[in-house]
Backbone as a chain_set.jsonl record, in Angstrom:
{"seq": "MKINELMTRQVEICSPNDTIQQAARTMAKIDAGVLPVGENDRLVGMITDRDIAVRAVAEGKSPTQCRVRDVMSSEVRYCFEDDDVIEVAENMSEQQIRRLPVVNRDKRLVGIISLADIARQHGPQQAGEALQGIARPGGLHTQH", "coords": {"N": [[104.496, 119.524, 96.124], [107.53, 118.18, 94.481], [108.794, 116.23, 92.111], [111.749, 115.16, 93.136], [111.07, 114.414, 95.086], [109.566, 112.309, 95.485], [110.493, 110.586, 93.093], [112.418, 107.556, 92.105], [115.905, 107.142, 93.045], [118.049, 105.242, 92.278], [118.74, 104.475, 89.709], [119.15, 101.976, 87.211], [121.197, 101.753, 84.514], [121.83, 101.536, 80.933], [124.228, 101.014, 77.735], [124.111, 101.827, 74.466], [125.471, 100.718, 73.237], [125.326, 98.282, 74.306], [124.198, 94.812, 73.929], [121.247, 93.56, 73.383], [120.395, 91.175, 74.828], [121.926, 92.075, 76.832], [120.371, 93.966, 78.062], [117.91, 92.998, 78.508], [118.699, 91.336, 80.688], [119.415, 92.802, 82.429], [116.891, 94.134, 82.862], [115.439, 92.153, 83.841], [116.859, 91.384, 85.835], [116.489, 93.526, 87.966], [113.66, 93.543, 87.577], [112.266, 95.509, 85.769], [110.759, 96.835, 83.416], [111.44, 98.823, 81.716], [114.327, 100.973, 80.496], [116.25, 103.419, 81.065], [118.713, 104.872, 78.629], [122.296, 105.357, 77.949], [124.962, 107.324, 77.632], [128.137, 109.109, 77.483], [127.778, 110.555, 78.987], [125.449, 111.184, 78.998], [121.903, 111.016, 78.396], [120.545, 109.259, 76.155], [118.595, 107.858, 74.709], [115.813, 105.359, 75.459], [114.933, 102.275, 76.114], [112.756, 99.26, 76.145], [110.713, 96.42, 77.069], [109.027, 95.578, 75.576], [109.609, 97.343, 72.764], [112.135, 95.159, 72.829], [111.144, 92.731, 72.482], [109.31, 93.378, 70.101], [110.468, 94.895, 68.275], [113.093, 93.399, 67.971], [113.152, 90.66, 68.875], [110.969, 89.385, 67.636], [111.387, 90.093, 64.598], [113.38, 88.606, 63.922], [115.502, 88.748, 65.157], [119.12, 88.474, 66.655], [119.688, 87.759, 69.973], [121.943, 88.267, 71.173], [123.39, 89.572, 69.237], [122.401, 92.142, 68.165], [121.868, 95.262, 68.557], [121.195, 97.664, 71.498], [120.908, 100.605, 70.506], [119.647, 99.487, 67.877], [116.982, 99.202, 68.567], [115.688, 100.838, 70.645], [114.342, 103.91, 71.862], [114.603, 106.662, 70.183], [113.776, 109.474, 70.565], [113.422, 110.836, 73.74], [111.072, 111.049, 76.039], [110.823, 113.407, 79.041], [111.334, 114.501, 82.549], [112.134, 117.636, 84.756], [113.734, 117.414, 87.581], [112.604, 118.914, 89.403], [109.801, 119.645, 88.542], [106.986, 119.934, 89.207], [104.352, 117.754, 90.653], [101.981, 117.166, 90.366], [101.524, 118.028, 87.517], [103.73, 116.925, 86.103], [102.672, 114.434, 85.934], [99.62, 115.038, 84.739], [101.048, 115.357, 82.54], [101.676, 113.064, 81.58], [99.867, 111.345, 81.528], [98.637, 112.644, 79.156], [100.728, 112.2, 77.247], [100.491, 109.512, 76.928], [102.44, 107.785, 78.717], [104.192, 105.883, 80.966], [106.075, 106.157, 82.83], [108.863, 108.078, 83.151], [111.942, 109.353, 82.373], [113.812, 111.195, 85.011], [115.583, 114.593, 85.126], [118.127, 116.66, 86.17], [118.563, 120.551, 86.035], [121.278, 120.62, 84.181], [120.381, 118.336, 82.865], [121.166, 116.26, 83.415], [120.748, 112.576, 83.96], [119.027, 112.051, 86.757], [116.883, 110.472, 88.205], [114.242, 108.306, 88.197], [110.675, 108.165, 87.322], [107.807, 107.051, 87.819], [104.012, 106.098, 87.738], [103.231, 104.372, 89.406], [105.179, 105.586, 91.673], [104.011, 107.784, 92.127], [101.477, 107.216, 92.482], [101.589, 105.886, 95.502], [102.821, 108.023, 96.958], [99.817, 109.963, 96.008], [97.888, 108.705, 96.182], [95.544, 105.885, 94.508], [94.345, 107.854, 93.093], [95.016, 110.278, 91.769], [96.99, 108.612, 89.875], [95.018, 106.869, 88.956], [93.84, 108.931, 87.209], [95.837, 109.372, 85.412], [96.26, 107.231, 84.049], [93.808, 106.507, 83.207], [94.565, 108.162, 80.754], [96.203, 107.057, 79.413], [95.575, 104.652, 78.605], [93.72, 105.669, 77.019], [91.982, 105.619, 73.414], [94.266, 104.819, 70.852], [96.512, 103.613, 71.601], [99.472, 102.946, 73.454], [102.646, 104.575, 73.483], [105.738, 103.902, 72.239], [107.734, 104.14, 74.688], [107.168, 103.354, 77.866]], "CA": [[105.755, 118.505, 95.641], [108.437, 118.231, 93.359], [109.037, 115.288, 91.483], [112.788, 114.545, 93.515], [110.647, 114.106, 95.992], [108.766, 111.013, 95.003], [111.311, 109.689, 92.195], [113.71, 106.557, 92.45], [116.721, 107.778, 92.633], [119.205, 104.529, 91.665], [118.385, 103.9, 88.177], [120.252, 101.006, 86.058], [120.972, 102.469, 82.67], [122.427, 100.625, 79.785], [124.783, 101.413, 77.278], [123.811, 101.974, 73.376], [126.569, 99.213, 72.525], [124.965, 96.254, 75.305], [123.245, 93.968, 73.108], [119.111, 93.783, 73.89], [120.215, 90.195, 76.064], [122.037, 92.416, 78.553], [119.299, 94.976, 78.488], [116.634, 92.13, 78.98], [119.201, 90.791, 81.635], [119.367, 93.758, 83.813], [115.833, 94.174, 83.334], [114.869, 90.746, 84.179], [117.448, 91.421, 87.629], [115.685, 94.887, 88.855], [112.369, 93.727, 87.931], [111.375, 96.736, 85.422], [110.234, 97.031, 81.703], [112.283, 99.994, 81.079], [115.995, 101.154, 80.866], [117.438, 105.037, 80.257], [120.42, 104.353, 77.424], [123.561, 106.939, 78.34], [126.235, 107.379, 76.405], [128.646, 109.866, 77.704], [127.312, 111.057, 80.493], [123.702, 111.968, 78.805], [120.471, 110.422, 78.723], [120.293, 108.956, 74.558], [117.103, 106.854, 74.636], [115.155, 104.389, 75.745], [114.303, 101.002, 76.104], [111.546, 98.665, 76.761], [110.813, 95.029, 76.847], [108.382, 95.904, 74.493], [111.048, 97.3, 72.121], [113.191, 94.35, 72.584], [109.975, 91.906, 71.893], [109.038, 93.686, 68.882], [111.577, 96.104, 67.124], [113.886, 92.611, 67.565], [112.485, 89.384, 68.782], [109.805, 89.27, 66.438], [111.992, 90.375, 63.441], [114.08, 87.484, 64.13], [117.22, 89.567, 65.296], [119.961, 87.549, 67.566], [119.489, 89.013, 71.487], [123.727, 88.283, 71.736], [123.761, 90.25, 68.03], [121.102, 93.253, 68.607], [122.504, 96.195, 69.489], [120.254, 98.613, 72.069], [120.814, 101.432, 69.911], [119.058, 99.387, 67.206], [115.712, 99.011, 69.271], [115.813, 101.762, 71.33], [113.341, 104.788, 71.439], [115.711, 107.786, 70.528], [113.105, 110.462, 71.078], [112.844, 110.699, 75.42], [110.475, 112.419, 77.034], [111.584, 113.527, 80.224], [110.707, 115.914, 83.498], [112.749, 117.592, 85.252], [113.617, 116.897, 89.013], [112.447, 120.055, 90.529], [108.669, 119.988, 88.2], [105.597, 119.39, 90.172], [104.596, 116.301, 90.14], [100.656, 116.97, 89.359], [101.763, 118.839, 86.032], [104.084, 115.669, 85.153], [101.107, 113.336, 85.953], [99.143, 115.306, 83.761], [101.639, 115.273, 81.195], [102.087, 111.726, 81.64], [98.573, 111.301, 81.026], [98.71, 113.326, 78.326], [101.797, 111.49, 76.333], [100.762, 108.265, 77.102], [103.5, 107.431, 79.305], [103.848, 105.076, 82.225], [107.618, 106.114, 83.433], [109.674, 109.265, 82.965], [113.03, 109.593, 83.101], [113.978, 112.59, 85.849], [116.796, 115.05, 85.096], [118.731, 117.888, 86.885], [118.514, 121.181, 85.162], [121.731, 120.602, 83.373], [119.994, 117.329, 82.091], [121.808, 114.745, 83.724], [120.261, 111.437, 84.612], [119.102, 111.902, 88.542], [116.246, 109.597, 88.287], [112.748, 108.046, 86.882], [109.33, 108.41, 88.102], [106.378, 106.079, 87.261], [103.269, 106.315, 88.22], [103.324, 103.549, 91.177], [105.365, 106.487, 92.493], [103.009, 109.587, 91.926], [100.208, 106.726, 93.164], [102.145, 105.985, 96.651], [102.293, 109.558, 97.483], [99.012, 110.775, 95.869], [96.793, 107.525, 96.299], [95.323, 105.703, 93.347], [93.223, 108.925, 92.271], [96.015, 110.561, 90.798], [97.661, 107.764, 89.086], [94.263, 106.336, 87.787], [93.393, 109.729, 86.268], [96.634, 109.411, 84.291], [96.218, 105.866, 83.794], [92.772, 106.448, 82.04], [95.039, 108.99, 79.586], [97.058, 106.203, 79.103], [94.581, 103.687, 78.063], [92.556, 105.802, 76.012], [92.441, 104.836, 72.09], [95.238, 105.009, 70.021], [97.423, 102.684, 72.448], [101.043, 103.315, 74.302], [103.925, 104.907, 72.805], [107.223, 102.825, 72.77], [107.902, 104.398, 76.088], [105.869, 103.157, 79.047]], "C": [[106.137, 118.309, 94.185], [109.026, 116.681, 93.161], [110.459, 114.519, 92.292], [112.162, 114.19, 94.664], [110.137, 112.59, 96.414], [109.758, 109.786, 94.296], [112.438, 108.469, 92.978], [114.804, 106.872, 91.785], [118.06, 106.313, 92.165], [118.743, 103.687, 90.807], [119.908, 103.066, 87.654], [120.132, 101.486, 84.768], [121.716, 101.064, 82.011], [122.885, 101.588, 78.69], [123.488, 101.304, 75.533], [124.355, 100.225, 72.634], [126.214, 98.084, 73.187], [124.307, 95.89, 74.113], [121.917, 93.733, 73.926], [119.305, 92.489, 75.147], [121.07, 90.653, 76.946], [121.321, 93.224, 79.034], [118.274, 94.022, 78.979], [117.059, 91.38, 80.203], [119.06, 91.269, 82.936], [118.097, 94.204, 84.314], [115.248, 93.128, 84.455], [115.217, 91.335, 86.424], [116.889, 93.082, 88.448], [113.793, 94.578, 88.733], [111.475, 95.022, 87.361], [111.348, 96.546, 84.194], [110.667, 98.047, 81.045], [113.805, 100.279, 81.35], [116.052, 102.585, 80.326], [118.763, 104.174, 79.714], [121.119, 105.837, 77.826], [124.495, 106.379, 77.603], [127.133, 108.537, 76.791], [128.455, 110.549, 78.322], [126.064, 112.253, 79.993], [123.013, 110.58, 78.662], [120.186, 110.494, 76.641], [118.816, 108.475, 74.136], [116.693, 105.803, 75.567], [114.78, 103.355, 75.891], [113.797, 99.843, 76.99], [111.305, 97.341, 76.099], [109.842, 95.318, 75.705], [108.984, 96.369, 73.032], [111.566, 96.065, 71.935], [111.864, 93.138, 71.829], [109.732, 91.875, 70.679], [109.732, 94.262, 67.654], [112.774, 94.54, 67.092], [113.589, 91.196, 67.767], [111.704, 88.539, 67.258], [110.361, 89.457, 64.755], [112.931, 89.118, 63.068], [115.829, 88.076, 64.485], [117.474, 88.829, 66.592], [119.763, 88.372, 68.731], [121.542, 89.316, 71.726], [123.76, 89.538, 70.582], [123.486, 91.679, 68.364], [121.435, 94.578, 69.445], [120.991, 97.063, 70.277], [119.751, 99.616, 71.334], [119.928, 101.074, 68.563], [117.805, 98.881, 67.426], [115.165, 100.153, 69.902], [114.945, 103.266, 71.007], [114.596, 106.292, 71.668], [114.999, 108.966, 71.166], [112.501, 110.248, 72.549], [112.429, 111.78, 74.959], [110.86, 112.234, 77.853], [111.018, 114.364, 81.243], [112.075, 115.859, 84.298], [113.027, 117.483, 87.196], [112.85, 118.057, 89.678], [110.43, 120.118, 89.706], [107.739, 119.591, 89.265], [104.97, 118.213, 89.784], [102.537, 115.942, 89.584], [100.95, 117.526, 88.27], [102.536, 117.592, 85.544], [103.257, 114.301, 85.02], [100.503, 113.757, 84.96], [99.778, 115.172, 82.228], [101.937, 113.703, 80.942], [100.672, 110.929, 81.091], [98.216, 111.986, 79.212], [99.247, 112.441, 76.775], [101.825, 110.116, 76.445], [101.945, 107.163, 77.596], [103.53, 106.577, 80.744], [104.919, 105.51, 83.32], [108.162, 107.227, 82.706], [111.228, 108.946, 83.257], [113.4, 111.262, 83.853], [115.836, 112.923, 85.498], [116.795, 116.291, 85.536], [118.337, 118.659, 85.379], [119.784, 121.719, 83.898], [121.615, 119.232, 82.441], [120.692, 116.471, 81.991], [120.842, 114.143, 84.075], [120.123, 111.463, 85.848], [117.922, 110.866, 88.703], [115.272, 108.795, 87.432], [111.847, 108.265, 88.032], [108.403, 107.569, 87.519], [105.105, 106.653, 88.655], [102.502, 105.766, 89.403], [103.906, 104.756, 92.058], [104.336, 107.939, 93.012], [101.799, 108.341, 93.161], [100.6, 106.328, 95.274], [102.157, 107.254, 97.538], [100.622, 110.066, 97.219], [97.681, 109.864, 96.047], [96.245, 107.104, 94.686], [94.526, 107.033, 92.721], [94.182, 109.337, 91.17], [96.416, 109.874, 89.268], [96.427, 107.124, 88.081], [93.661, 107.264, 86.396], [94.446, 109.641, 84.959], [96.557, 108.214, 84.054], [95.069, 105.968, 82.625], [93.238, 107.508, 80.791], [95.533, 107.921, 79.102], [96.012, 105.165, 77.794], [93.582, 104.067, 77.148], [93.083, 105.421, 74.353], [93.703, 105.117, 71.48], [96.68, 104.407, 70.526], [98.549, 103.859, 73.215], [101.746, 103.516, 73.428], [104.862, 104.043, 73.162], [107.285, 103.156, 74.233], [106.631, 104.044, 76.663], [106.429, 102.636, 80.365]], "O": [[105.476, 118.278, 93.147], [109.642, 116.093, 94.051], [110.45, 113.293, 92.185], [112.881, 113.505, 95.392], [110.336, 111.965, 97.455], [109.864, 108.609, 94.638], [113.034, 108.542, 94.053], [114.961, 106.945, 90.566], [119.08, 106.773, 91.652], [118.408, 102.513, 90.964], [121.104, 103.356, 87.686], [119.111, 101.588, 84.088], [122.013, 99.975, 82.502], [122.334, 102.675, 78.515], [122.353, 100.826, 75.547], [123.922, 99.264, 71.999], [126.633, 96.981, 72.837], [123.887, 96.75, 73.338], [121.852, 93.788, 75.154], [118.666, 92.564, 76.196], [121.236, 89.948, 77.941], [121.348, 93.445, 80.245], [117.739, 94.37, 80.032], [116.195, 90.793, 80.853], [118.782, 90.743, 84.014], [117.864, 94.559, 85.469], [114.769, 93.327, 85.571], [114.571, 91.512, 87.457], [117.158, 93.372, 89.613], [112.909, 95.09, 89.42], [110.495, 95.528, 87.908], [112.283, 95.819, 83.859], [110.354, 98.237, 79.87], [114.391, 99.833, 82.337], [115.885, 102.795, 79.125], [119.466, 103.27, 80.167], [120.645, 106.966, 77.949], [124.706, 105.268, 77.117], [126.673, 109.417, 76.063], [129.182, 111.539, 78.237], [125.81, 113.416, 80.307], [123.457, 109.438, 78.781], [119.776, 111.464, 76.003], [118.154, 108.906, 73.192], [117.459, 105.487, 76.476], [113.574, 103.514, 75.705], [114.183, 99.515, 78.112], [111.571, 97.093, 74.923], [110.43, 95.104, 74.644], [108.741, 95.586, 72.113], [111.514, 95.701, 70.76], [111.888, 92.872, 70.628], [109.801, 90.847, 70.005], [109.555, 94.096, 66.447], [113.42, 94.539, 66.044], [113.776, 90.466, 66.794], [111.876, 87.658, 66.416], [109.728, 88.962, 63.824], [113.112, 88.779, 61.899], [116.934, 87.751, 64.051], [116.618, 88.551, 67.432], [119.664, 89.593, 68.601], [122.149, 90.248, 72.252], [124.193, 90.593, 71.045], [124.392, 92.36, 68.845], [121.282, 94.806, 70.645], [119.903, 97.069, 69.702], [118.536, 99.802, 71.267], [119.421, 102.044, 68.0], [117.374, 98.101, 66.578], [114.0, 100.411, 69.599], [114.961, 103.672, 69.845], [115.161, 106.751, 72.661], [115.474, 109.47, 72.184], [111.424, 109.68, 72.729], [112.734, 112.731, 74.24], [111.385, 111.137, 78.04], [110.092, 115.063, 80.833], [112.835, 114.918, 84.526], [112.001, 117.528, 87.875], [112.496, 117.761, 90.819], [109.677, 120.722, 90.469], [108.074, 118.814, 90.159], [105.072, 117.735, 88.654], [102.012, 115.07, 88.892], [99.839, 117.39, 87.759], [102.06, 117.094, 84.523], [103.287, 113.414, 84.167], [100.634, 113.022, 83.982], [99.217, 114.965, 81.152], [102.508, 113.369, 79.903], [100.667, 109.996, 80.287], [97.483, 111.473, 78.366], [98.635, 112.154, 75.746], [102.831, 109.457, 76.178], [102.262, 106.093, 77.074], [102.654, 106.853, 81.563], [104.728, 105.286, 84.515], [107.86, 107.281, 81.514], [111.614, 108.357, 84.267], [113.24, 112.312, 83.231], [116.829, 112.196, 85.532], [115.823, 117.04, 85.435], [118.026, 118.186, 84.286], [119.645, 122.613, 83.062], [122.406, 118.968, 81.536], [120.992, 115.859, 80.965], [119.902, 114.79, 84.537], [121.053, 110.905, 86.431], [118.174, 110.229, 89.725], [115.412, 108.623, 86.221], [112.088, 108.468, 89.222], [108.484, 107.6, 86.291], [105.178, 107.204, 89.753], [101.618, 106.257, 90.106], [103.298, 105.027, 93.093], [104.173, 108.685, 93.978], [101.459, 108.623, 94.31], [99.759, 106.587, 96.135], [101.584, 107.399, 98.618], [100.089, 110.572, 98.206], [96.555, 110.361, 96.038], [96.478, 107.866, 93.747], [94.125, 106.857, 91.571], [94.2, 108.919, 90.012], [96.278, 110.281, 88.115], [96.578, 106.892, 86.882], [93.267, 106.907, 85.286], [94.089, 109.785, 83.79], [97.512, 108.227, 83.278], [95.248, 105.642, 81.452], [92.421, 107.721, 79.895], [95.15, 107.815, 77.936], [95.923, 105.142, 76.567], [92.786, 103.319, 76.58], [94.219, 105.045, 74.065], [94.147, 106.125, 72.029], [97.754, 104.661, 69.98], [98.467, 105.069, 73.429], [101.69, 102.78, 72.443], [104.868, 103.462, 74.247], [106.822, 102.309, 74.997], [105.484, 104.253, 76.269], [105.676, 102.433, 81.318]]}, "num_chains": 1, "name": "protein.A"}
């Protein structure tokens, strides 16, 4: 099975120039803890609720002044829409990531895949194996 058969296609994105308050409001609206960051039709980063809390709020940055680009992770891990689901799940485990942006072969954002998407199709065992890798000592990466 390929990623494009399971991924969520309707993905909200934010701009690196958005404020973290705007990003947080979008996250609240769609009930998500992560947003891809796009600029000029390209994926340039990811921002998580944890990035906002740890890299901005904890440091006293103003939610209405601090920009997404100031706290986002610019090293983006992703998968391709035609990648195999099992291989991606294993990679997510190894990289300790709960969600990955999905791009086409032109590297345009086309969706997002989560462990929940995988669990719905492959059952909790596959997602559980990936989560075990995520929960191993060393903690989470900034992208989760």
